[in-house]
C-alpha positions in Angstrom: 5.0 -19.9 23.2 4.0 -19.0 19.7 2.2 -15.7 19.3 -1.2 -16.1 17.5 -1.6 -14.0 14.4 -3.7 -11.0 15.3 -5.3 -8.1 13.4 -2.5 -5.9 14.7 0.1 -8.1 13.0 -1.8 -7.9 9.7 -2.1 -4.1 9.9 1.6 -3.6 10.9 2.9 -6.2 8.4 4.5 -8.2 11.2 2.3 -11.3 10.5 4.9 -13.5 8.8 3.0 -13.5 5.5 4.7 -12.5 2.3 4.2 -11.7 -1.4 5.2 -14.1 -4.2 6.7 -11.3 -6.2 9.3 -10.5 -3.5 11.8 -13.1 -4.8 13.8 -13.0 -1.5 12.9 -16.1 0.4 11.9 -19.7 -0.3 8.4 -19.1 1.0 8.0 -16.5 -1.7 8.6 -19.3 -4.2 5.9 -21.4 -2.6 3.4 -18.5 -3.0 4.3 -18.3 -6.7 4.0 -22.1 -7.1 0.5 -21.8 -5.6 -0.4 -19.3 -8.3 0.2 -16.1 -6.3 2.8 -13.9 -7.9 1.9 -10.4 -9.1 -1.6 -11.7 -9.4 -3.6 -14.8 -8.4 -5.4 -17.8 -10.0 -8.2 -16.6 -12.3 -10.9 -18.6 -10.4 -10.0 -17.4 -6.9 -11.9 -14.9 -4.9 -10.5 -13.3 -1.7 -11.8 -16.1 0.5 -10.1 -18.8 -1.7 -6.9 -16.8 -1.7 -6.9 -16.6 2.1 -7.4 -20.3 2.4 -4.3 -20.9 0.2 -2.1 -18.5 2.2 -3.3 -20.2 5.4 -1.8 -23.5 4.2 1.7 -22.0 3.4 4.5 -21.5 5.9 5.2 -18.1 7.5 8.4 -16.2 7.0 8.7 -15.8 10.8 6.6 -16.1 13.9 4.1 -13.2 14.1 5.5 -10.2 15.8 9.2 -11.1 15.4 9.9 -9.4 12.1 8.4 -7.2 9.4 7.7 -8.1 5.7 5.4 -6.4 3.3 2.8 -8.9 2.4 -0.7 -10.1 1.5 -1.6 -9.2 5.1 -3.6 -6.2 3.7 -5.6 -8.6 1.5 -6.4 -10.7 4.6 -7.6 -7.5 6.3 -9.8 -7.1 3.2 -11.3 -10.5 3.8 -11.9 -9.6 7.5 -13.8 -6.6 6.4 -16.0 -8.8 4.2 -16.7 -11.1 7.2 -17.3 -8.3 9.7 -19.5 -6.2 7.5 -21.3 -8.9 5.6 -20.5 -7.0 2.4 -18.2 -7.7 -0.5 -15.0 -5.6 -0.3 -16.2 -3.7 -3.3 -19.4 -2.8 -1.5 -17.7 -1.9 1.8 -15.2 0.4 0.1 -18.0 2.1 -1.9 -20.3 2.6 1.1 -17.8 3.5 3.8 -15.0 5.4 2.0 -15.5 6.2 -1.7 -19.0 7.5 -1.8 -18.8 9.5 1.5 -15.6 11.2 0.3 -17.0 11.9 -3.2 -14.4 9.7 -4.9 -16.6 9.2 -7.9 -13.7 8.4 -10.3 -12.3 5.6 -8.1 -13.3 2.1 -9.5 -12.1 -1.5 -9.6 -12.0 -1.7 -13.4 -12.2 0.5 -16.4 -14.9 0.2 -19.0 -16.6 2.5 -21.6 -15.4 6.1 -21.3 -13.3 5.2 -18.2 -11.2 2.9 -20.3 -10.4 5.7 -22.7 -9.0 7.7 -19.7 -6.8 4.9 -18.4 -3.1 5.7 -18.3 -0.7 3.2 -19.8 1.6 1.1 -17.7 5.4 0.9 -18.4 8.4 -1.1 -17.5 12.1 -0.5 -18.3 13.1 -1.8 -21.7 15.6 -4.6 -21.0 17.6 -3.5 -24.1 18.3 0.1 -23.2 16.3 1.0 -20.0 13.9 3.3 -21.8 10.2 3.1 -21.0 8.4 0.2 -22.6 4.6 0.1 -22.6 3.4 -3.1 -20.8 -0.1 -3.8 -21.8 -0.1 -7.5 -20.6 -0.5 -6.2 -17.0 -2.0 -2.8 -17.8 -4.9 -4.4 -19.7 -5.9 -6.4 -16.6 -7.7 -3.2 -15.5 -10.1 -3.5 -18.4 -12.0 -6.4 -16.9 -13.9 -6.9 -13.7 -11.7 -8.7 -11.2 -12.7 -12.0 -9.6 -10.7 -11.1 -6.5 -11.2 -7.7 -4.9 -7.9 -7.2 -3.3 -7.4 -5.4 0.0 -3.8 -4.6 -1.0 -4.3 -3.1 -4.4 -6.4 -3.0 -7.6 -8.4 0.3 -7.4 -8.1 2.7 -10.3 -8.3 6.4 -9.4 -7.5 9.9 -10.4 -5.2 12.5 -8.9 -8.2 14.6 -7.8 -9.9 11.7 -6.1 -6.8 10.5 -4.2 -6.1 14.0 -3.0 -9.6 14.0 -1.4 -8.5 10.8 0.5 -5.2 12.3 1.6 -6.9 15.5 2.6 -9.1 13.5 4.8 -6.0 12.2 6.5 -4.6 15.7 6.9 -8.0 16.6 8.5 -7.6 14.0 11.2 -10.0 11.6 9.5 -12.5 14.2 8.2 -12.9 15.9 4.9 -15.5 18.6 4.0 -17.7 17.6 7.0 -17.5 13.9 6.3 -15.7 11.9 9.0 -14.2 8.5 8.0 -11.9 8.0 11.1 -11.8 9.3 14.6 -8.8 11.7 15.2 -7.5 9.5 18.0 -7.8 6.4 15.9 -5.8 8.0 13.1 -3.2 9.3 15.6 -2.8 5.8 17.0 -2.5 4.3 13.5 0.2 6.7 12.5 2.6 6.0 15.4 5.5 3.5 15.0 4.2 0.1 16.1 7.4 -1.9 15.5 8.6 -3.5 18.7 11.1 -1.5 20.7 10.7 1.5 18.4 12.7 -0.3 15.6 12.8 0.9 12.1 12.2 -1.0 8.9 15.9 -1.1 8.1 16.6 -3.1 11.3 13.4 -5.0 11.7 12.3 -5.6 8.1 13.2 -8.3 5.5 13.6 -8.1 1.8 13.9 -5.0 -0.5 10.9 -4.0 -2.5 11.4 -0.3 -3.3 14.1 2.3 -4.0 13.7 3.9 -0.6 16.2 3.3 2.3 14.2 2.7 5.4 16.5 3.8 8.2 14.6 6.2 10.5 11.2 4.9 9.2 9.0 2.7 11.3 5.6 1.3 10.5 2.2 2.0 12.0 -1.2 0.4 11.2 -1.1 0.7 7.4 1.5 3.4 7.0 5.2 3.9 7.0 6.0 6.5 9.7 9.1 8.8 9.8 10.6 8.6 13.2 14.1 10.2 12.5 14.7 12.2 9.3 18.4 12.4 10.1 18.8 8.7 10.1 16.8 8.4 6.9 19.0 11.1 5.3 16.0 12.5 3.5 14.5 15.9 4.4 11.1 15.1 5.9 9.2 15.6 9.1 8.9 13.5 12.3 5.5 11.9 12.3 5.1 12.1 8.5 3.2 9.0 7.3 3.3 7.5 3.8 3.2 4.6 1.4 3.5 3.9 -2.3 2.4 1.6 -5.0 4.0 -1.0 -7.2 4.0 1.3 -10.2 6.1 4.0 -8.4 3.1 6.0 -7.1 3.5 7.7 -3.8 1.7 9.7 -1.2 2.8 11.2 2.1 1.0 13.3 4.8 2.7 15.6 7.3 0.1 16.5 10.0 2.4 19.2 11.6 2.7 21.0 8.2 -0.9 20.3 7.3 0.5 18.9 4.1 -0.4 16.0 1.8 1.5 15.1 -1.4 0.3 12.7 -4.1 2.5 11.6 -6.9 1.1 9.6 -9.8 3.1 7.6 -12.3 2.9 4.2 -14.0 6.3 2.6 -13.9 7.0 -0.9 -12.8 8.9 -1.7 -10.6 8.9 0.9 -7.9 12.6 0.3 -7.3 13.6 1.7 -10.7 14.2 5.4 -9.7 14.7 7.2 -6.4 11.5 9.1 -7.0 10.1 9.2 -3.5 13.1 10.5 -1.6 13.7 13.1 -4.3 10.1 14.2 -4.2 10.2 14.7 -0.4 13.3 16.8 -0.7 11.8 19.1 -3.4 8.6 19.5 -1.4 10.1 20.3 2.0 12.7 22.6 0.4 9.9 24.7 -1.0 8.2 25.2 2.4 9.0 28.7 3.8 7.5 29.8 7.1 
């Protein structure tokens, strides 16, 4: 019997959905043909995008594999339905304002635009950094689609407030965003049978090798640092962005790390594993 797609599948990326920019499966091609590559059709909002994805095939039956995907965007649409707010309003009311993340916005205008970092790609000729304004300038206009999977602009100081909330078990400076048991449940490995991403996942989308790393509800979770061959901690949870940004949180060490950069794609350099090794080597009890 086919497993119905559940919210758990969306949060754990076991839904069978995909991204058009993965370029690893024929279904990815179908997403691109429908206008969903690194962006989406200009007239679409989140509801319209979800209607398009619902008409496309799945990579696999829900629960039988793992693939990074638009599932987080679908969760964003569910938030809109369940709260009666736009995703922009829900984020502002429930996360950004309570945490004092005043510099975190959906687009840059006025003085904010002057503070916006440039986006870079490798120059095809020699591999040096090449400024890529065709994508970077998209941040200068209000989006038609507020994406659950990406699109916020932020600062290092703001994002550290978010990760420190995670270090605090869902609370930061007296403001609670998540219950501690909820966060603890989210940051366990939810892949069936305790599998890791190397064995249960499909496609390659970053420079990181995912042996010894499972996936929870929204986070990659380190289950075996020895298998990953990267110095880290059991129970560390993490993820990164398309432009090579990264964060990780180690509850046992009461540690959070945020790394900001603007280089597409994230598979260009082994930044994340090298960063972990430098950070953990520096810890002396």
